[in-house]
N, C-alpha and C positions, 0 to 999 in steps of 0.2 A: 362459723358464729364466736366458737369460743377464740379461734385465734384474734379474730376483732377485736374481742374484748378484751383480751391480754395488751395490744398494742394500744389500746384506748387507756387502759391502766396504767401504763408503762409513759406513755404522754405525760399524764394526770401527775405523776409520781415525781419526773423530771424538771416540770415547771414546779411544782410545788417546793424542791430542794432549791432552786436557783434563787440567790440573796436578790433584793431590791438594789437595784440602782440608788445614786445620787437623785434625789426629785426635785429639790430647790435650794438654793441661798438664801439665807435673810439677813441685812445688817442689823448688827446688835446697837450701833451706837452710829451716829453723824454731827458734823459741825451745826452750830446751833443756826439753825431757819438754812442750813447748806451752804453759807458765806465764811471763808477763812479770808483773811489779811494777806497782803506778801508778806512772805516772812515768816509764815506761822505754822505749825505742821501738828499733823491730827493722827491718830493712830485708829485706824479702821479696823471693826472686826467682826467677822460673820458666823450664824449659825449653819450648819450641814443638817439636812434633814435626807431621809431619817438619821437618827442620833446616833445608831450602830456603827454608821457608815462617818463617823466626824474623824475617829482617832485613825484612820489610815487613810484620810482624804488628804489630797494637797491642791493647796488652793494658789492659782495664779491670779498676780494682779497688774491690771495694766492701765495706761492714763492716754486719753485719746491726743492728748499734747501736752508732749513732756516740756515744754519750753514755759506754760501755765501753769502746770501742779504736774509732781513726779510722782510715783510712788514705788515703793523698792516692794521686793520678794516676801517682807512680813505685813503689809499693808499699812505703811507708814507715809502719810501724804505728805509732800514740802509745797507749800504756793510760791509759786516763783514770779508771777508776772500776772496785772491784769487779765480777766477774759471769763470763758467759762468753759469747764473741760468735764469729761467723761470717766469717771473712776468704776473699773469692773472688775468683779471677782469671779472667778472661774474654777470651777470642778466639777469632773468629770462632764458630763452632759448639759450641767446646770450651769446657770450665772446671774447674777444681780450688777444693778446700773445703778452709779448714785452720780448726779450731775452735782458739781460744784462750781459754788462762783468764785472767783476770787478778786476783792477788792484791793486795789491799790493803795487804799489810803486819802485820806484828805489831813493838814496841818497848816496852823496859819502862827508866824512868828513875827513879834514885837520887839525888836531890837535898840537895844539903850545906847550904846556905842559904838565907833565905826573909826578904823584906820584905814588907809590906802596906801603904798608902796610903790613909787615910781620907778621902770625898768627901761624906758628909752623904749626905743627899738628893739628890743631882746630878740625878737621871733624873725627877726629882717620881713616883716609885713611893708615896711613903709610908714608903719602907723605906729603911735607911741602905746606902751602896754603898763596899765596900772592894775595892782591886784589889791581890788575893795573888799575889805573883813566887815561884816556887821555885825555885833556879839549881843547875846544876852548880858544881863546884867551879872550872871555868877561869872562871867570870863573875864580876864585881862590880859591884856598884849604889850610887849614890851617893843622898844622902838627895832630891834632886829626881828620879830615876829613870831617872838617864844611864847607859848599861850599857857596860859595856868588858869585853876579851879575848874568845875565842871558844867557843863550847857552846851548850847548850840552855838554854831557860828555859820554863817553864810558867805563863801569866797566868789567873787565876780573877777574874772580875768578880763578887763575891759580894754578894747583897743580905739584910738582918737587919734585922728589928724590935727595934731596942736604944738605949737613950740613952748607950751605954758605945762608945766609940771602940777596942774590943777584939773581935777576932772569937769566935764562941760557937762552940761544940763540940756535936757532932751531925753527922746526913746531911742531905747537899745533892743536890738535883737542880734538873738544867736547865731551865731556863723562863723565856722572854723578857718573863713580865709583871711582874717585879718583886718578887713574893710573897719572903716572909721564908723563909731557908733554901733558898735558889735561887740558880743563877750562872746570867749569861746567854749564849748563842751567842754565838760567835764571827763576827766580820766585818770589814771594813776599806774605807775609802775609796782612791781613786784618789792621794790623797798618802800621806804616811808615818803618817798617825795611824790605830793599830788600835783595835778595841772589841770588847769584850765578852772572850769565852776563848779562848787558843789556845795553842797550841805553837809558839815561836820559836825559830829557828837564828840567833846571831848569828856572822858570819864576814865577815871584810875588812871591818868595821864596816857590814857592812849585815846587818838583820835580815829573815830571810823566815820566812813567817807561813802557819801550817796552824789555820784557823778549827776551833772545837771546835763538832760539832753534835749530839752526842748521850753522855748518859752520867752517871756520879754520884760523890760526893766524899764523904767521910769524915774528920773533924777529932776528934781526940781530946786530949786534955788532960793530963797532970801536973806540978801546980808551974808552972814555965814552960818547961816542954817540950811542945811539941806532936809528934803523930803523925799525920800526914796519908795518909792513901791515895788513889788514885782509879782507875777504868776508863772512858775515853772512846775516842768513836768521831770521826775525824776528816771532814773536809769531805768525801772522797772514800772513805770506810770505813775508812780506817786505825784498828787498832787500838793503842789505846795504855794502858799501865798503869805504877804508878809510886809511889814514896813519898818522904817526908820525915820527921826528925825532929831537933827542935832547937827555939832560940828563935826568934821571929819578929821583927824591928825593925819598929815602929809610926813612920808620920808621917803627921803633920794636913797635910791637902792641902785641906780644906773649904772655905776661903777662899783661899787665895793661888793656889792654881793652877785657880783657875774665872774664864774670862775673860767679862765681860757683854758682849753687844752689842745695846747698845739703838737701835733704827735708826728714822729719820725716810724713812719710804719715799717716794719722790717720784714713783713710776710704778707702776700695776698693770694687770696684763693677766691676761685671762681668755678661757679656750677651752673648749669643751664636749667630753665624751666620751659621747656617748648608748650605745654597747655596750659602755661598763663603766660606765656610771652614776657617772660622776665629772667634777666641777667643777673645772678647774685653774688657779691662779692664780699670775702671776708678780710677784712685789714687790721693786721695784729700789732701789738706791739705791748711786749711783757704779758700782762695778766689781762690786758683791757683789749676787746677787739669792738671792732665796727662794722655792721652787718648791716648790707645794703641790699636792697632791691631796686632794681632798673627795670621802670618798665619801658618796653622797647614796640615796634612796630612787628618784627620776628625775631624770636629768640636764635642768634646766630652767634659765630665765634668771635664776634669781635663788636664792639660799642661804635657808635657812632661819632667818627672823629668832629673834631670842632663844634661839639654841641654841648650846652647848656641845658641840664637836668635840675627842675624845680620840684622842691618835696610837695605832695599833693596825695590828698586822699581819694582821687578819683579815677588815679591809677590809668590816665591816661597814656599814650606813647609819649615817649623822651621825657619823663618823669621819673622821680624816686616817691617809692610808696612809705607812706607817713608811721610811723611806730604807734600802734595800738595794742591795747591788753582785751583779749575776748577769751571771757570764762577761764582768766588765769594764764590763758594762753598768748605769749608774745607772738605777736603779727606785723609784717613791716621792717621798717629800718629801725634797728637799736644800738645805743651804744651798752656792752656788757663789759662792767668793773668786777674785780675780785666779788666784791660782797653785794653787790646793786645794780640793776640795769635803769637805763631812762630811753624813753622813745624819742627818737628824731622828729621833731613837730614841722620846722621850717629850715629855710634855708637853698643853699642849691649847690652844686657839683658842675665843673666844667671840664669836660675831656677833650684836650686839646689837640693839636695837628702832630706836637711831637710826644705824641704819647704821655700825657701827664696829667691826673688828675688833682685839680685844684678845689679843695675841699673848702666850705663853710657853712655847718649845721649848726642848729642851736635846737637845746631841750629848755624847760624852764631851769636858768640860773646857771646854763652851760653853754658857750661857745666852743665848738668843735672846729678846728683848723688843721690844714694839713697837705703837702703838695706832694703827691706821690706818682713815680714814674712806674708806670704799668703798660708792656706790649702786649696786648691780648692775642 
């Protein structure tokens, strides 16, 4: 009986000396109505119970969808795109969840002036390209496209089947194929060059860019007055609407603003990407490098003879992968110069029976030509 009593007392003593673990986590603060706008940041904090465990506890933060909102090791949330996401704080065996709604936001613009730069068939689409720009009253633009002031601009890269240097009335859809009555989606390079359609904000002589990924545009005309309305979606789901009424000032940039780069490449490097069925070439001329991704049925040691490769974002066989910037990373085909880089947006390369690459490619304002002997 005494032995039993001793063991019982020992058991009680051991349990009494054991420190209690973390029982719960409670959020100290949350975004108002649990809603954040795209681009917003918010610092989350939690209380740990019991309090004596807080000093030594380590809190781990996670997001159920990092593409919608990310959270760092300290609980700082960054809203990235529209949607719902669950932010979880974990300490020991306890956790707390907070659902965050990320709103892409809406904006309506009334523009008071406009210019259009005519570039001709700069992309080799078979259609003519116009850079149509709409400005707030606080923005000015000269004939060379140089901007001054502060405020918002809207840039549309329009494509039309026309022999005139004037924009046609009608309904335009977003498409990257260059078809008539379309406008190109927005993208931009690592340099200061912008491409396609975008909303821009000029402030402190710096132009911030929001690429346009979806939407429609309507242009009407009564004598010299254009009436333009648009409904667009930005890169992260932003809803953009607006209108313009007034005259459009035209500038012909089809010759003077086109930079011709006729290269004599001295070095050609080839690598195989069997997983993606691509042959990757790097053509070098001094400090300039033309990076090309050829899509083929099967990645082999040779390109297909006497074949024409068109630039495409579909990555179909016998095509060249279009250049894009994905989260700051260059993907596809690019012309890389010493201090800037330009995505290959359109054009073609013919690989002839005589083992020659006949190159004619385009980026905004740039035409790249070359004839390269290359036996693979």
